[in-house]
C-alpha angles and dihedrals in degrees: 000000000000123000125226095258092056092048091050090048091050092047090047091050091047089049091051091046093049091046090049091050091048090049092049090048091053092046091048092047092048091046090050091052090045092050091047091048089046092053091047090048091051090051092048091050090050091051092048091047092052091048094048095042108079117233093000095296106338117134122261087247089060091051092050091049092051090048090050091050090050092048091048090051091050091047092051090049091049092050090049091051090047092051092048091051092047091048091052092048095041096074096040113126090223115087107249133174140169130223133195121241089279095053097255116144113256104163139004137179127236094264090057091046090054093048095045093038092234121160117240097257096036099069098100113082093001116151098254090169087071087077089072122082112257093239091054097042099086094054091043093050091049090053092045092049090049091052091047093050096043096039092231137137118285111225115162138140117210143155122269126222090261092054100255122130114247130186122213118201117177138170126203122237094236117207099170144342105319092351129110140168098217140297139281104217128195118204123204128184110224097196 
């Protein structure tokens, strides 16, 4: 049989072997977690890099150029729409005109030119208030200023310089709450 020294040596060797296996298992388990965390970290870094890098790696200058091209395209489309609208309104038989946000004349159609006796090139910045009788002007201007400040519809009947009754109906070009960029005003002779 085995003597005590041999049994102690075998138990000691088994203890060392088991401890070694336990140590290797802990190292392997920690390495596995580390490798998994490392892979997840690499993926997270890649996601962040793709989100931070504009256009998947293009330079910031390329992004700005693309944005400028898009803005130019939108601006051209807006000018085209504006010109179409003006062309449609230009030949209306109803006198129409536009003002800026201060009430200054910026555009008018032919019917308004004929009514106000304005030459073709003189429409912009003409004194359209001169159409209104001097005695009526103060009340009209108060109402116009109120409409401009409050961004609300202009709807007033007054007397023209030649004594006829005229009705002004205008709508603000609203661009935000309480903000506008001027009015489109329709003028109608009552008599």
